[in-house]
N, C-alpha and C positions, 0 to 999 in steps of 0.2 A: 583424295586429290592430290597426293603425292606420284601416286603410280599412274594417275590418268594423265600427270601432265608429262611423266617420264615417257610416256606412249606416245606424246604429242609434241615431243620436244621439239622437231626439226618443223613444225606447223608455224608459221609468222603468225598467225590468229592470238597463239598463245605466247609468243615471244617477252611480251612484257610480264606476265604473271612469272613464266620461267626464272628471269632473271632477278625480279622482285623475292624470290622463293629462295632458287638456287646461285643465286650472284653473288660474288665477292663484296662485303661491307667494309664501311670506312671503320678506321679503327675508333673513330667517335661518331656517333648521330645525336644529334640534337632537333627536336619536335617542335611546332608552336601546336600544341593542343587545341586550341582555342580555332583555329584556320584550320587546322589538319591532323582534324581528331584520327584519322587513319593510318596517321603518322608515314606518309607519302615520300613528305621531302624534308630532306635532310639539311638544316640550315646551320651545320656548327661551322664553316667556313666564312659566312658572312661575318663580317668586319663588326659590325652593331652587335652580334651577339657573344663577341670575344669575351665581355666580363663573366657575362651568365653562365660559359663556357670553362672557363679559367676555375668559375669558383663547384662549379660542380665536378670539374678535375681534381681541384683539391679534398672535397665532401669525399669520393670515392679513395682516392688515394689514402687520406687518413682511416677510411673504416678497414680498407683493404690491411694495413699495415697493425690495427688494433685484433682483427682476427687472425693474425698470423697468415692470410692468405701469401701460397707460394710464387702468386702471377703478379705479385709488388715488384719481385726482378724480373724485370723485362729481361734480361741477358737468360732468363732459364726459357729453355724453347721446347722442353718436356710435351707441351702440350700438340705441337703440332705431328707428334710422332707416336699418337696411339692409332691404332688399325682402326680402319674405316667397314663400317657394317652395311651400308647401302648399300644398293644394287650398283651395277658400274652402267653407265652411260651407254645409250645404243650408238654402234659406229654403223656408220653410213655407208 
């Protein structure tokens, strides 16, 4: 599927799918699995979900500390420095 979408990346018929698969993601995502089982709508920024988001954020942070996850240090930028082995996008 990835190869197909890369081959059709300039085709507007596939723009939505390309954005969902290859687009930049939000730092945090929260979905309502009952109304959005395919997890296509990020509701993290909605004020009515702030308590849930804060609770889950705390759980993840605690787990990262307990497991000595190096990503708990937000100043550690090593994660963006690994080489990308995917195909380069086609140039128009």
